C-alpha positions in Angstrom: 36.6 5.2 -114.8 34.9 4.0 -111.6 35.2 0.4 -110.3 32.2 -1.4 -111.8 31.2 -4.9 -110.6 32.5 -6.4 -113.9 35.9 -4.7 -113.6 36.2 -5.6 -109.9 35.4 -9.3 -110.7 38.0 -9.3 -113.6 40.5 -7.7 -111.2 39.8 -10.3 -108.5 40.1 -13.2 -111.0 43.4 -11.9 -112.4 44.8 -11.2 -108.9 43.9 -14.8 -107.9 45.7 -16.2 -110.9 48.7 -14.0 -110.0 48.6 -15.5 -106.5 47.6 -12.5 -104.5 47.4 -13.1 -100.7 43.7 -12.0 -100.7 41.6 -10.9 -103.7 39.9 -8.2 -101.7 43.2 -6.3 -101.7 42.6 -5.1 -105.3 40.1 -2.6 -103.9 42.7 -0.9 -101.5 43.2 2.8 -101.8 46.9 2.3 -102.7 45.7 0.8 -106.0 43.2 3.5 -106.9 45.4 5.1 -109.5 46.1 1.7 -111.2 42.4 0.8 -111.2 41.5 4.3 -112.4 43.4 3.8 -115.6 41.5 0.7 -116.5 39.2 1.2 -119.5 37.6 -2.3 -119.5 37.8 -5.8 -118.0 40.5 -6.7 -120.5 42.9 -4.4 -118.7 42.7 -6.5 -115.5 45.9 -8.6 -116.2 47.9 -5.4 -116.9 46.6 -3.7 -113.8 47.3 -6.7 -111.6 50.9 -6.8 -113.0 51.3 -3.2 -112.1 49.9 -4.0 -108.6 52.4 -6.8 -108.3 55.2 -4.6 -109.3 54.1 -1.8 -106.9 53.5 -4.1 -103.9 55.2 -7.5 -104.4 54.8 -8.6 -100.8 51.1 -8.9 -101.3 51.6 -11.7 -103.8 52.8 -15.3 -103.2 55.9 -16.5 -105.0 57.5 -19.8 -105.9 54.6 -22.3 -106.5 56.6 -25.4 -105.8 53.8 -27.7 -106.9 54.0 -26.4 -110.5 57.8 -26.6 -110.8 59.7 -29.3 -112.7 62.6 -31.1 -110.9 65.3 -28.7 -112.1 63.4 -25.6 -111.1 62.6 -27.2 -107.7 66.2 -28.1 -107.1 67.3 -24.6 -107.9 64.7 -23.1 -105.6 65.6 -25.5 -102.9 69.3 -24.7 -103.2 68.5 -21.0 -103.0 66.3 -21.6 -99.9 69.0 -23.6 -98.2 71.6 -20.9 -98.9 69.3 -18.3 -97.4 69.0 -20.4 -94.3 72.7 -20.9 -94.1 73.4 -17.1 -94.3 70.8 -16.3 -91.7 72.4 -15.5 -88.3 71.6 -17.5 -85.2 69.0 -15.8 -82.9 70.5 -13.8 -80.1 68.8 -16.0 -77.6 71.1 -18.9 -78.6 74.2 -16.8 -78.3 74.3 -16.0 -74.6 76.4 -16.8 -71.6 73.9 -19.4 -70.3 74.0 -21.8 -73.3 76.2 -24.2 -71.2 73.4 -24.7 -68.7 72.0 -28.2 -68.5 68.3 -27.9 -68.4 67.8 -31.3 -66.6 69.8 -30.0 -63.6 67.9 -26.8 -63.2 65.3 -26.3 -60.5 61.8 -24.8 -61.1 62.9 -21.3 -60.2 65.9 -21.6 -62.4 63.8 -22.8 -65.3 61.4 -19.8 -65.0 64.4 -17.5 -64.8 65.9 -19.0 -68.0 62.6 -18.9 -69.8 62.2 -15.2 -68.9 65.8 -14.4 -69.8 65.5 -16.1 -73.2 62.1 -14.5 -73.8 63.6 -11.1 -73.5 62.2 -10.2 -70.1 65.6 -9.9 -68.5 66.2 -8.5 -65.1 68.9 -8.6 -62.5 67.0 -11.1 -60.3 66.8 -13.7 -63.1 70.4 -12.9 -64.0 71.6 -13.6 -60.5 69.6 -16.9 -60.4 71.1 -18.0 -63.7 74.7 -17.0 -62.7 74.3 -19.1 -59.5 73.0 -22.1 -61.6 75.9 -21.7 -64.1 78.4 -21.6 -61.2 76.9 -24.6 -59.6 77.0 -26.6 -62.9 80.3 -25.5 -64.3 82.3 -24.3 -61.4 83.5 -20.8 -60.6 84.4 -18.5 -63.4 87.4 -16.4 -63.7 91.1 -16.9 -62.9 91.0 -18.7 -59.5 94.1 -20.7 -60.1 
């Protein structure tokens, strides 16, 4: 069956209720097979459920406004646990984390910004090593 205006509207309504990111996504070619099996507008909820199962990232989850306090606390605990397990960004785990930003000059600030932004080069590295040596003293076994 082709996508009639009535079926399309029913799909958009059902998708909005299922919290799809954008109701226009129901007309995507990836959902042609699911839409093609629809006999009437009454199949819209089933079709959207299949779409949600096939492409869950296109649908929003966890509507916190509609949760009671117990559900909210459970969802919040799960969110906090996920944050706890997430590793620290690599930019915070580098040899220049001991640098005191207040003591850096303008050139050193730019070098640090480029270094942390992923635009690393030997020139910036030499500037940052000099700043680190100036702030913390020489590295290595000099004793």
